C-alpha positions as CSV (number, residue, x, y, z in Angstrom):
1,M,96.0,77.3,96.1
2,A,97.7,80.7,95.6
3,T,97.3,81.4,99.4
4,T,98.7,78.1,100.2
5,L,101.6,78.7,98.0
6,D,102.2,82.1,99.6
7,H,102.5,80.5,102.9
8,I,104.7,77.6,101.8
9,S,107.0,80.1,99.9
10,K,107.0,82.5,103.0
11,G,105.3,85.3,101.0
12,R,106.7,84.9,97.5
13,A,103.6,83.8,95.5
14,I,102.3,85.4,92.4
15,L,98.9,84.5,91.0
16,G,99.0,84.5,87.2
17,I,95.9,84.2,85.1
18,G,94.8,84.8,81.5
19,G,91.8,84.5,79.2
20,A,92.6,81.1,78.0
21,W,93.6,79.9,74.5
22,F,94.4,76.2,74.2
23,E,91.0,74.5,73.6
24,T,92.5,70.9,73.4
25,E,93.8,71.4,77.0
26,H,90.4,72.4,78.3
27,R,88.7,69.5,76.5
28,A,91.2,67.0,78.1
29,F,90.5,68.3,81.5
30,G,86.7,68.7,80.9
31,I,86.8,72.4,81.5
32,E,84.5,74.6,79.8
33,F,86.3,76.6,77.1
34,G,83.4,79.1,76.1
35,H,82.2,80.1,72.6
36,S,84.4,82.9,71.8
37,P,87.5,84.9,73.0
38,G,85.1,87.7,74.0
39,E,83.1,85.4,76.3
40,R,86.3,84.1,77.9
41,L,87.5,87.8,78.5
42,R,84.3,88.6,80.2
43,W,84.9,85.5,82.5
44,L,88.3,86.7,83.1
45,D,87.2,90.3,84.1
46,E,84.7,88.8,86.7
47,A,87.2,86.2,87.9
48,A,89.9,88.9,88.4
49,R,87.5,91.0,90.5
50,I,86.6,88.1,92.7
51,M,90.1,86.8,93.1
52,R,91.3,90.3,93.9
53,G,88.7,90.7,96.6
54,M,89.4,87.4,98.1
55,L,93.1,87.9,98.3
56,D,92.4,91.4,100.0
57,S,90.2,89.6,102.7
58,E,87.0,91.1,101.2
59,E,83.9,88.9,100.6
60,P,83.0,89.3,97.0
61,S,80.1,87.8,95.2
62,G,79.7,86.7,91.5
63,E,77.4,88.8,89.1
64,E,77.1,87.3,85.7
65,F,79.2,84.2,85.5
66,Y,80.2,83.0,88.8
67,T,77.9,81.9,91.6
68,T,79.9,82.7,94.6
69,H,78.2,84.6,97.4
70,S,80.2,86.6,99.9
71,I,83.1,84.2,99.5
72,R,86.0,84.3,102.0
73,N,89.6,83.3,101.8
74,E,90.7,82.2,105.2
75,P,93.5,82.2,106.3
76,P,94.7,85.3,104.3
77,P,97.9,85.2,102.2
78,V,101.2,86.1,104.0
79,Q,101.7,89.2,101.8
80,R,99.6,92.1,102.5
81,R,98.7,92.2,98.8
82,L,99.5,89.0,96.9
83,P,100.3,90.0,93.3
84,L,97.7,89.3,90.6
85,L,99.5,88.9,87.2
86,I,97.3,89.0,84.1
87,G,98.7,87.8,80.8
88,G,97.6,89.1,77.5
89,G,97.4,92.2,75.2
90,G,93.8,92.5,74.2
91,E,93.3,96.2,73.9
92,Q,89.5,96.5,74.6
93,R,89.1,94.0,77.4
94,T,92.3,92.4,78.6
95,L,94.2,95.5,79.2
96,R,91.3,97.2,80.8
97,T,91.0,94.2,83.3
98,V,94.6,94.8,84.0
99,A,94.0,98.4,84.7
100,K,91.2,97.5,87.1
101,Y,92.6,94.6,89.1
102,A,96.1,93.6,88.2
103,D,99.3,94.2,90.0
104,A,101.3,93.0,87.0
105,C,100.8,92.4,83.3
106,N,102.5,90.2,80.7
107,V,102.7,91.1,77.0
108,G,104.8,90.1,74.2
109,G,105.2,90.2,70.3
110,G,108.2,92.3,69.9
111,F,109.3,95.9,71.0
112,A,107.0,97.9,68.9
113,N,104.0,95.8,69.8
114,V,104.8,95.8,73.5
115,K,105.3,99.7,73.5
116,H,102.0,100.2,71.7
117,K,100.2,97.9,74.3
118,D,101.9,99.8,77.2
119,E,100.3,103.0,75.7
120,V,96.9,101.4,75.7
121,L,97.2,100.3,79.3
122,R,98.2,103.7,80.5
123,R,95.0,105.1,78.7
124,H,92.8,102.4,80.5
125,C,94.5,103.4,83.8
126,A,93.8,107.0,83.3
127,E,90.0,106.1,82.5
128,V,89.6,103.9,85.5
129,G,91.4,106.2,87.9
130,R,94.3,103.6,88.5
131,N,97.9,104.8,89.1
132,E,99.6,103.0,86.3
133,A,102.9,103.0,88.2
134,E,101.3,100.4,90.5
135,I,101.3,97.7,87.7
136,E,104.5,96.0,87.1
137,R,105.3,95.5,83.4
138,T,106.6,92.0,82.4
139,V,107.4,91.1,78.8
140,G,107.5,87.7,77.2
141,T,110.6,87.8,75.1
142,G,110.0,84.6,73.1
143,V,112.8,82.0,72.6
144,C,116.3,83.1,73.6
145,V,119.4,81.6,72.1
146,I,123.0,82.9,73.0
147,R,126.1,82.0,71.2
148,D,129.4,83.8,70.3
149,D,128.7,83.1,66.6
150,P,125.2,84.6,65.4
151,A,124.9,82.0,62.7
152,E,125.3,79.2,65.2
153,A,122.7,80.9,67.4
154,Q,120.3,80.9,64.6
155,R,121.0,77.3,63.6
156,V,120.2,76.3,67.3
157,F,117.1,78.4,67.2
158,E,115.6,76.8,64.1
159,K,116.6,73.3,65.4
160,L,114.6,74.0,68.5
161,F,111.5,74.6,66.4
162,E,112.0,71.5,64.4
163,G,112.0,69.5,67.5
164,N,108.8,70.9,69.4
165,G,106.7,71.5,66.3
166,G,105.8,75.0,67.7
167,A,105.3,78.0,65.6
168,R,107.7,81.1,66.0
169,P,105.6,83.6,67.9
170,W,107.2,86.7,66.2
171,Q,110.3,87.6,64.3
172,D,112.6,89.7,66.4
173,Q,113.1,87.2,69.2
174,P,116.5,87.5,71.1
175,V,118.8,85.2,69.2
176,G,122.6,86.1,68.7
177,T,125.5,87.1,70.8
178,P,125.3,88.4,74.3
179,E,125.9,91.9,72.9
180,Q,123.1,91.4,70.4
181,I,120.6,90.0,73.1
182,A,121.4,93.1,75.3
183,E,120.6,95.5,72.5
184,I,117.4,93.5,71.7
185,L,116.4,93.9,75.5
186,R,117.6,97.3,76.4
187,P,114.8,99.2,74.8
188,Y,112.2,97.6,77.2
189,L,113.9,99.1,80.1
190,G,113.4,102.6,78.6
191,I,109.7,102.1,78.8
192,G,109.6,100.7,82.4
193,F,109.8,97.0,81.8
194,R,112.2,95.4,84.3
195,H,110.9,91.7,84.3
196,F,111.7,89.5,81.3
197,V,109.8,86.1,80.9
198,V,112.4,84.2,78.7
199,G,111.4,81.1,76.6
200,F,113.4,77.9,76.8
201,P,111.7,75.1,74.8
202,H,112.7,71.5,75.2
203,P,115.5,70.4,74.7
204,Y,116.6,73.1,77.3
205,D,119.5,75.1,76.2
206,T,121.6,75.4,79.5
207,E,124.3,77.4,77.7
208,T,121.8,80.1,77.0
209,M,120.5,80.0,80.4
210,E,123.9,80.4,81.9
211,R,125.1,83.0,79.6
212,L,121.9,85.2,80.0
213,I,122.8,85.5,83.8
214,R,126.5,85.7,83.4
215,D,127.0,87.8,80.3
216,V,123.8,89.6,79.4
217,V,122.3,90.9,82.7
218,P,125.4,92.7,83.7
219,M,125.2,94.6,80.4
220,L,121.5,95.6,81.1
221,E,122.4,96.7,84.7
222,A,125.4,98.8,83.7
C-alpha cells in the first residue's frame, strides 16, 4: 500500500507505524491485539525490520512473529528510500526500534518529556551505531487553539473536549495568542524538531488552522 501511494503521489509517501493502543478498534476489525504492550512492541520491532527491508528492495524473512520467507516488494517505491516513521516514546523498546530502522519518529507529551525522549533516542543510536542525524524528529503538539484573547482560546479548547469526549493528553498544549503559541513551539526548534503534528479535533477550528500558517509560522521562521 505504501509503495502504491508513493507512485500515486510521485514520491511523497511516508509509512507511519506504531505499537498499537486502541483495543476496541482491533476487535472491530478482527485484528489480533496481543496480550501486553511488550508483546506488541516486539511485533513492531520485527515488522519494522521486514518493512525496511522490503522498501529497500531486499528480501527479508520473519523470525519470531511473522511467517514471511524472502518476501519481495515489486515494483519498488519511487523514492530511493521511502521514509519509515515510527510513533511512540517507549524508552526500552520503541525508541530502540526507531534507532535501528526508522527515518523519522513522533513523540509528544510536552517539551520536557520530548527533550528527555530525544536524549534516550540519541543513546540508543550510539549503542546500535546509527547516525542520529539521519532520523527526522517530529512532535505531536496536542490540540492547538489560537485566538487574540487567551481566555477565549481556553474557552474554545475546553468546548472541544466537551464535544468529543476525549481526555486532554497533557497540560501544556498550544492554546493562546499567536505570540504565545510561538513561544510554546520555539523550544522544540532548539533541540532539532522541525516537524509539528498539530491536533484539530472535530468540530474543526478553521480559524486556528489559518492563523497557525499566517501568524505563527512566520514567527518561528524569523
